[in-house]
Structure formats: structure tokens, C-alpha cells
C-alpha positions as CSV (number, residue, x, y, z in Angstrom):
1,M,-0.3,-0.3,0.4
2,Q,1.2,3.6,-1.4
3,L,-0.1,6.9,0.2
4,Y,-0.5,9.8,-2.3
5,K,-1.3,13.1,-1.9
6,I,-2.9,15.1,-5.0
7,R,-3.1,18.9,-5.3
8,L,-6.3,19.2,-7.8
9,L,-9.0,22.5,-8.5
10,D,-12.6,22.2,-7.7
11,S,-15.1,23.9,-10.0
12,N,-14.8,27.4,-8.2
13,G,-11.2,27.2,-8.8
14,K,-10.4,26.5,-4.6
15,V,-7.4,23.7,-4.6
16,L,-8.2,20.9,-2.8
17,T,-6.1,18.1,-1.2
18,K,-6.9,14.8,-1.4
19,I,-5.1,12.1,-0.1
20,V,-5.3,8.8,-1.8
21,E,-4.0,5.4,-0.8
22,V,-3.2,2.3,-3.8
23,D,-2.0,-1.2,-3.8
24,R,0.5,-0.4,-6.5
25,D,2.3,3.0,-7.5
26,E,1.2,1.8,-11.5
27,D,-2.3,2.6,-10.1
28,I,-2.5,6.4,-9.6
29,Q,-1.9,7.1,-12.7
30,S,-5.4,6.0,-14.0
31,Y,-7.1,7.4,-10.6
32,V,-5.7,10.4,-11.2
33,A,-6.3,10.8,-14.8
34,G,-10.4,10.2,-13.2
35,F,-10.2,13.9,-12.2
36,G,-9.2,15.3,-16.0
37,A,-7.3,18.6,-16.2
38,N,-8.3,19.6,-12.6
39,V,-5.0,18.0,-11.0
40,I,-2.5,20.5,-10.4
41,G,0.5,17.9,-8.5
42,V,0.6,14.5,-7.7
43,S,3.5,13.4,-5.0
44,K,4.2,10.9,-3.5
45,L,3.8,10.3,0.4
46,P,6.8,8.6,2.3
47,P,6.0,5.5,4.8
48,Y,5.7,7.0,7.7
49,A,2.7,9.1,6.7
50,K,0.3,5.5,7.5
51,L,1.2,6.0,11.2
52,L,0.2,10.0,11.2
53,R,-3.1,9.1,8.4
54,R,-6.0,9.2,10.8
55,K,-9.2,6.3,9.7
56,P,-12.5,8.0,8.5
57,K,-14.9,8.4,11.9
58,I,-18.0,7.0,10.6
59,K,-21.0,5.5,12.4
60,T,-22.4,2.2,11.7
61,S,-25.8,3.3,11.2
62,E,-24.7,6.0,8.5
63,V,-22.8,2.9,7.1
64,V,-26.0,1.1,6.7
65,E,-28.0,4.6,5.2
66,V,-25.4,4.5,2.4
67,I,-25.8,0.8,1.6
68,D,-29.4,1.0,1.5
69,N,-29.4,4.2,-0.6
70,L,-27.1,2.1,-2.9
71,H,-29.4,-0.2,-3.2
72,M,-32.6,2.3,-4.6
73,I,-29.6,3.7,-7.0
74,V,-28.6,0.5,-8.7
75,K,-32.1,-0.7,-8.6
76,S,-33.2,1.7,-10.2
77,G,-29.9,1.5,-13.5
78,M,-28.0,5.1,-12.1
79,P,-23.6,4.4,-12.3
80,V,-22.4,3.3,-9.2
81,N,-20.2,6.3,-9.5
82,S,-22.9,8.6,-10.2
83,G,-25.1,7.5,-7.3
84,L,-22.4,7.5,-4.5
85,M,-20.9,11.2,-5.6
86,D,-24.5,12.1,-5.6
87,L,-24.7,10.5,-1.6
88,A,-21.2,12.4,-1.3
89,A,-22.8,15.8,-1.6
90,D,-25.9,14.9,0.6
91,S,-23.9,13.7,2.9
92,D,-23.4,15.4,7.1
93,N,-20.5,13.5,8.3
94,P,-17.1,15.3,6.3
95,A,-15.2,11.9,6.4
96,M,-18.0,10.3,4.7
97,A,-18.6,12.6,2.1
98,D,-14.7,11.8,1.6
99,M,-14.9,8.3,1.6
100,L,-17.4,8.2,-1.2
101,N,-16.1,10.3,-3.6
102,D,-13.0,8.3,-2.9
103,L,-15.3,5.1,-4.0
104,S,-16.5,6.9,-6.8
105,Q,-13.3,7.8,-8.1
106,R,-11.9,4.5,-7.7
107,V,-15.1,3.2,-9.7
108,Q,-14.9,5.8,-12.2
109,S,-10.7,4.5,-13.3
110,G,-12.0,1.2,-13.2
111,L,-11.8,-0.8,-10.5
112,T,-15.0,-2.8,-9.8
113,F,-17.0,-1.6,-6.6
114,S,-15.8,-4.1,-4.7
115,K,-12.4,-3.5,-5.2
116,A,-12.8,-0.1,-4.9
117,M,-14.5,-0.9,-1.4
118,A,-11.6,-2.9,-0.4
119,K,-9.9,-0.2,0.6
120,Y,-12.2,0.5,3.3
121,E,-12.9,-3.0,4.4
122,H,-12.6,-1.2,8.0
123,V,-15.7,0.8,7.0
124,F,-18.2,-1.7,5.6
125,T,-16.5,-5.5,7.2
126,G,-15.1,-8.1,4.5
127,M,-18.9,-9.7,4.8
128,V,-20.2,-6.7,2.8
129,V,-17.4,-6.8,0.2
130,N,-17.7,-10.1,-1.2
131,L,-20.9,-9.5,-1.3
132,I,-20.9,-6.9,-3.6
133,R,-18.2,-9.2,-5.1
134,I,-20.8,-11.7,-5.3
135,G,-23.0,-10.1,-6.5
136,E,-21.3,-8.6,-9.5
137,E,-20.2,-12.2,-10.2
138,T,-24.1,-12.9,-10.6
139,G,-25.6,-10.1,-11.6
140,Q,-27.6,-9.4,-8.4
141,L,-25.7,-6.4,-7.3
142,D,-29.1,-4.8,-6.3
143,N,-30.1,-7.9,-4.6
144,T,-27.0,-8.5,-1.9
145,L,-26.7,-4.4,-1.9
146,K,-29.7,-5.6,-0.2
147,N,-28.4,-8.2,2.1
148,A,-26.3,-6.6,3.2
149,A,-27.8,-3.0,4.4
150,E,-30.1,-5.9,6.8
151,H,-28.0,-7.4,8.1
152,L,-25.5,-4.5,9.4
153,K,-29.1,-3.0,10.6
154,K,-29.4,-6.2,12.5
155,I,-26.2,-6.6,14.0
156,S,-25.8,-2.8,14.6
157,D,-29.1,-3.2,16.7
158,L,-28.2,-6.4,18.2
159,R,-25.1,-4.2,19.0
160,T,-27.3,-1.9,20.5
161,K,-29.0,-4.1,23.4
162,T,-26.0,-5.8,24.6
163,K,-24.5,-2.6,25.3
164,S,-27.5,-1.1,27.2
165,A,-27.5,-4.2,28.7
166,L,-24.8,-4.5,29.9
167,I,-24.9,-0.7,30.8
168,Y,-27.1,-1.0,33.7
169,P,-24.9,-3.9,36.0
170,S,-22.0,-1.9,35.5
171,F,-22.8,1.1,36.5
172,A,-25.5,-0.9,39.2
173,F,-22.0,-2.5,40.4
174,V,-19.7,0.7,40.4
175,A,-22.3,2.9,42.4
176,M,-22.6,0.7,45.2
177,I,-19.6,-0.3,45.6
178,L,-18.9,4.2,45.9
179,V,-21.9,4.3,48.2
180,M,-19.8,1.4,50.5
181,V,-17.0,3.3,49.8
182,F,-18.5,6.2,50.7
183,W,-20.0,4.8,53.9
184,L,-16.4,3.8,55.7
185,I,-14.4,6.7,55.0
186,V,-17.2,9.9,55.4
187,V,-20.2,8.7,58.0
188,M,-18.1,5.8,59.6
189,P,-15.0,7.6,61.3
190,K,-17.5,9.7,63.2
191,M,-19.6,6.6,64.9
192,I,-15.8,5.1,65.6
193,E,-14.7,8.5,68.0
194,A,-17.5,8.2,70.5
195,F,-17.0,4.2,70.2
196,K,-13.2,5.5,71.1
197,S,-14.6,7.8,73.8
198,F,-16.6,4.4,75.3
199,N,-13.3,3.0,76.9
200,I,-14.6,-0.8,76.3
201,D,-13.4,-3.7,75.1
202,L,-14.5,-3.8,71.3
203,P,-16.7,-6.7,69.1
204,P,-13.9,-8.1,65.9
205,T,-17.0,-7.1,63.7
206,T,-16.4,-3.3,65.1
207,R,-12.3,-3.6,65.4
208,F,-13.1,-4.7,61.6
209,I,-14.9,-2.0,60.1
210,M,-12.5,0.1,62.4
211,W,-9.5,-0.9,60.6
212,L,-11.0,-1.0,57.4
213,S,-12.2,2.4,57.4
214,D,-8.6,4.0,58.2
215,F,-7.2,1.4,55.3
216,L,-9.3,3.6,53.2
217,Q,-8.9,6.7,54.7
218,S,-4.9,6.2,54.7
219,Y,-4.5,5.1,51.3
220,I,-7.6,5.6,49.4
221,V,-5.6,8.0,46.7
222,F,-3.0,5.1,45.9
223,I,-6.0,2.5,45.5
224,A,-7.4,5.1,43.5
225,V,-4.4,5.8,40.7
226,A,-4.2,1.9,41.1
227,V,-7.8,1.1,39.7
228,V,-7.1,3.9,36.8
229,G,-3.7,2.3,36.4
230,M,-4.5,-1.3,35.7
231,I,-7.6,-0.1,33.6
232,I,-4.7,1.8,31.5
233,L,-2.7,-1.9,31.2
234,N,-5.2,-4.0,30.7
235,T,-5.9,-1.7,27.7
236,F,-2.4,-1.3,26.7
237,L,-2.3,-5.5,27.4
238,R,-5.4,-6.2,25.2
239,K,-4.0,-4.3,22.3
240,T,-1.0,-5.7,22.6
241,A,-0.6,-9.1,24.3
242,V,-2.8,-11.8,22.5
243,E,-2.6,-14.5,24.5
244,Y,-3.5,-11.7,27.2
245,R,-6.2,-10.9,25.0
246,F,-7.2,-13.9,25.1
247,A,-7.6,-14.8,28.5
248,T,-9.4,-11.4,29.8
249,D,-12.2,-12.6,26.4
250,R,-12.5,-15.6,28.2
251,L,-12.9,-14.8,31.6
252,I,-16.0,-12.7,30.6
253,T,-17.7,-14.9,29.1
254,R,-17.6,-16.6,32.5
255,L,-18.6,-13.5,34.1
256,P,-22.3,-13.8,35.8
257,V,-24.9,-12.0,33.7
258,F,-22.0,-10.0,31.5
259,G,-20.8,-13.4,30.2
260,H,-24.9,-14.6,29.6
261,I,-24.7,-11.1,27.8
262,V,-21.6,-11.9,25.4
263,K,-22.1,-15.5,24.3
264,N,-26.2,-14.7,23.6
265,Y,-24.4,-11.8,21.3
266,N,-21.8,-13.7,20.0
267,Y,-24.2,-17.0,19.2
268,A,-26.7,-15.3,16.9
269,F,-23.4,-12.2,15.4
270,I,-21.8,-16.3,14.5
271,A,-24.9,-17.6,13.0
272,E,-26.1,-14.9,11.1
273,Y,-23.1,-14.2,9.6
274,I,-22.7,-17.8,8.1
275,R,-26.7,-17.9,7.2
276,L,-25.9,-14.6,5.3
277,M,-23.0,-16.0,3.4
278,I,-24.2,-18.9,2.2
279,S,-27.1,-17.5,0.9
280,A,-25.0,-15.4,-1.3
281,G,-23.6,-18.6,-2.5
282,L,-20.3,-18.6,-0.5
283,P,-18.4,-22.2,0.3
284,L,-19.2,-22.5,4.8
285,Y,-15.6,-22.8,4.6
286,T,-14.9,-19.2,3.0
287,A,-17.8,-17.3,5.2
288,L,-16.4,-19.7,7.9
289,N,-12.8,-18.2,7.0
290,I,-14.4,-13.9,6.1
291,M,-16.6,-14.3,9.7
292,E,-12.9,-14.9,11.9
293,E,-11.7,-12.1,10.9
294,S,-14.5,-10.0,12.3
295,L,-15.1,-11.3,15.4
296,P,-14.1,-9.3,18.1
297,N,-14.1,-11.8,21.0
298,L,-10.8,-14.3,20.3
299,V,-12.6,-17.4,22.5
300,Y,-15.2,-17.4,19.9
301,K,-12.5,-16.7,17.2
302,R,-10.2,-19.2,18.1
303,S,-13.7,-21.8,18.0
304,I,-14.3,-20.5,14.4
305,G,-11.0,-21.1,13.5
306,S,-10.6,-24.9,14.7
307,A,-14.5,-25.5,13.6
308,R,-12.9,-24.5,9.5
309,D,-10.0,-26.4,9.9
310,M,-11.7,-29.4,11.4
311,I,-14.0,-29.6,8.4
312,A,-11.2,-28.5,5.9
313,S,-10.3,-32.3,7.7
314,G,-14.0,-34.2,6.2
315,R,-15.6,-33.1,9.4
316,S,-19.8,-32.1,9.3
317,F,-19.9,-28.3,10.2
318,S,-22.3,-29.2,13.3
319,A,-19.5,-31.9,14.6
320,A,-16.6,-29.5,14.7
321,L,-18.6,-26.7,16.5
322,A,-19.5,-30.2,18.6
323,E,-16.0,-30.4,19.6
324,Q,-15.2,-27.2,20.5
325,K,-17.5,-27.9,23.9
326,M,-18.5,-24.1,24.2
327,Y,-21.8,-23.9,21.5
328,P,-25.0,-25.0,23.3
329,K,-26.5,-28.1,22.0
330,I,-29.6,-26.4,20.3
331,I,-26.8,-24.9,18.1
332,T,-24.9,-28.6,16.8
333,R,-28.5,-29.6,16.5
334,M,-30.5,-27.4,14.3
335,V,-26.3,-26.8,12.5
336,G,-26.5,-30.8,12.0
337,I,-30.8,-30.6,10.8
338,G,-29.6,-28.2,8.5
339,E,-27.3,-30.2,7.5
340,Q,-29.0,-33.0,6.7
341,T,-32.0,-31.6,5.2
342,G,-29.2,-29.0,2.8
343,N,-31.2,-26.1,4.8
344,L,-28.9,-24.7,6.5
345,D,-29.2,-21.5,5.9
346,N,-32.7,-21.1,6.8
347,Q,-31.4,-23.3,10.4
348,L,-29.3,-20.8,10.9
349,G,-31.9,-18.6,10.5
350,N,-33.6,-19.7,13.5
351,V,-30.9,-20.2,15.5
352,S,-29.6,-16.5,15.0
353,E,-33.6,-15.6,15.8
354,Y,-33.1,-17.5,18.4
355,Y,-30.6,-15.5,19.9
356,Y,-31.6,-12.6,19.4
357,Y,-34.8,-12.4,20.9
358,K,-32.6,-13.8,24.0
359,V,-30.4,-10.6,24.1
360,D,-33.3,-8.4,23.3
361,T,-35.1,-9.9,26.1
362,I,-31.8,-9.7,28.6
363,A,-31.7,-6.1,27.4
364,N,-35.3,-5.8,28.6
365,N,-35.2,-7.2,31.8
366,I,-31.9,-6.5,33.0
367,S,-32.5,-4.6,36.0
368,K,-35.0,-7.5,37.6
369,M,-31.9,-10.5,36.6
370,I,-29.0,-8.3,38.8
371,E,-31.3,-7.2,41.5
372,P,-31.3,-10.5,43.8
373,I,-27.2,-9.9,43.6
374,V,-26.9,-6.3,44.1
375,I,-29.9,-6.5,47.3
376,G,-27.8,-9.6,48.3
377,V,-24.5,-7.3,48.5
378,V,-26.1,-4.9,49.9
379,G,-27.6,-6.6,53.2
380,V,-24.2,-8.4,53.8
381,F,-23.0,-5.3,54.0
382,M,-25.3,-3.6,55.3
383,L,-25.2,-6.5,58.0
384,V,-21.5,-5.8,59.3
385,I,-22.6,-1.9,59.3
386,M,-25.0,-2.7,62.0
387,I,-23.4,-5.6,63.7
388,G,-19.9,-3.2,64.5
389,L,-22.8,-0.4,64.8
390,M,-24.9,-2.5,67.6
391,G,-21.8,-5.0,69.3
392,P,-20.5,-2.3,71.0
393,I,-23.7,-0.8,72.2
394,F,-24.6,-3.9,74.0
395,T,-21.4,-4.2,75.1
396,L,-21.4,-0.8,77.1
397,I,-24.8,-1.9,78.1
398,S,-23.9,-5.1,79.6
399,S,-21.2,-3.9,81.4
400,M,-23.7,-1.1,83.2
401,P,-23.8,-2.0,86.7
402,T,-27.6,-2.7,87.7
């Protein structure tokens, strides 16, 4: 990959600068030719410019809207490059407008739409690029664009519901911890001073609360710095250390509530992804290979890679999934039925709908799911506090002369 800077004049005579990425140096000639006489300068950028280049900030909802509009444009018979230019003119996001204009220019220079989109695979995903390539080869580009838009919209909705389901328990547990710390740092010291003035032997529970309160008062700043440092270190290691990321991803899948949500999301995502790829005509092995690159969770990424290798060696898809020891029997059974009846895409669609519904149900009932846990933890904390507070009072009363 090589970056070039192109300087050209717009219709108003204003000088514009475009940064373009091409596979080979020879490709820049056909790309520049599309601008005609408007080009006033072309220069090759140094290799380190790739590191300094910022990726466009484009939301999934914007990508869905563009693909959906492209479906209508292609269906109407309008050329793709013209439709891309119109969409760029209507876009309120400068990053999206630049990307669409660049795609239009690449198509006009002779590239196929799918090959032009491959430059922005990090925006459109490999699945969409491959669907469009299949649509071009089969002459069903409008249908594949429609399917791609529906898939992205469904997955985006699934991610939104999953995030909303995770936000509430996260907030509840953080708020609960902060309240406990507030009690021990602000409220308890005032009561402890009163207990010390009694000049009596304090019960073990009271002494433990006093020690915990003193400890937090003395080291709260260090604890806060350590927590922030651990968060930063965790973020860094997850980006740089593959095995650490795998270990933390596996830990997440085993957490109560959180792990249940993450599992159901991945089941729905995997089933829907494979279903769409198979329906478009891709072989199962290729679909798994493409999907493996799209899975953010390394536990499921590796399981799909392992299943793909087993399929290559002659195993069935259902048997390969069962060997991973992490997919429910309902999934392997439905996949097995789909393989036997030649109706795998429909069975995967049923699996996707089932787990999509489960994520939706969890998102709508998450407060009821974690309420027993929150009540239990708060109850135990308040019980310890009450025992610690009442203990000295009973000791004082019992020591008074009758």
C-alpha cells in the first residue's frame, strides 16, 4: 500500500488536497486520470505517513444508510459512481463524503465496486465487500446490497441492545461500591470516635470495620491511582498481548450476567453472519474464514478457526462446532438438521432469531436479573455495619452496673 497526495482545482477554482491509498504505484495514474485537467500536482508520501493518517470516524448507522441508498440507486439503473457522488454531496459527515467521493473516483478509474470498497473494509466489513463481489459476479448487485443493509442493521441493533444490557449492571455495581466506600470513609469515622470514647473492649466486627475505615482513609488516593493504572494497563495489554486478550475474553464469557449476554450476542452474530454468506453463494469454509476476521472476541474467533480447519479435514459443520465444547446443543442440533436436509441457511436463521430474541429479552429485563445480586451484596454489607454499630452498644449496656 502506498499513499499519494493529489492537489486539484474544484469547480470554483479552489485548490483541494486529497490523500489517496493505492496498491501499486502504477495504480495512481488511472486514478488521477479520472480528474482530468483539474489535477495540478501529485506527490508520493513517505511510508511513515500511514501511521499519522487518521481513520475516518463513520458510524455503523451511516454505513447502513449508504448501502440501503445504493441498493435503490443500483435498482433504478443509475451508474454506481454517479450514485456515490450524489450520496457524498448529501452526506453531513465530512469523513463519509470523502470516502464516497474516493470510492466514486476509484470506480470511474476502472476498478470494480467491490475492489474499490476493499480499501475501506474496516468501515464496511469484509462480509459486505464479499457480498458485493458476489452480486457483481452474479448480476444481483441490488439484492446483495439490500441483504447487506439488512444484515448490518440487524447486527447494529444487536450490538446496541447488548451494550444497553451491559451498561445497567456496570453502573449498578460501580454505584454500590462507591456508596460503600463513602460510608466507610465519611460516615463511619464519626461513629468510631464515639466508640473509642466508651473505653470498652470492642467486638471483632467493630474492630474490623474500624481497621477497614482507617485503611481506606489512609490509602484511598493510592487505591484510586492503582485502579486507573490497572485499567490503562489492561487496555494496553489487550491491544498488544494476544494471549492476555484471549484470557480476559474467556474470563468475560464466564462472568455472571455479563458472560451470559456476551455468549448470546456471539451465538446470534455467528449464526446470522454465516447464514447470509451461505445464502449469497459462498462455500461454508470461505464464509467461516471471512467471519473469523470479524469476531472481536478471541475465544469465539479461535473456535471458528478450529471448526473451519476441521471442516477442511472432512468433518461436518455440526460435529466441528460440537468439538469446541462451547456451543449449546440446540445450535449443533439445528446445524446438523440443516446439513442433513440441505437447508443450513434457514436453520442458521432460526438460531440467529432465537438468540437475538434472548439478547432482546435480557436487555429488557436486566434490572430484574441483577436485582437479587445487588440486594444480596448490599444486605450483607449493611448487616456487617449494623453488627459493628450495635455490638459496642450492647457491650456498653452489659458492662453498666445493675
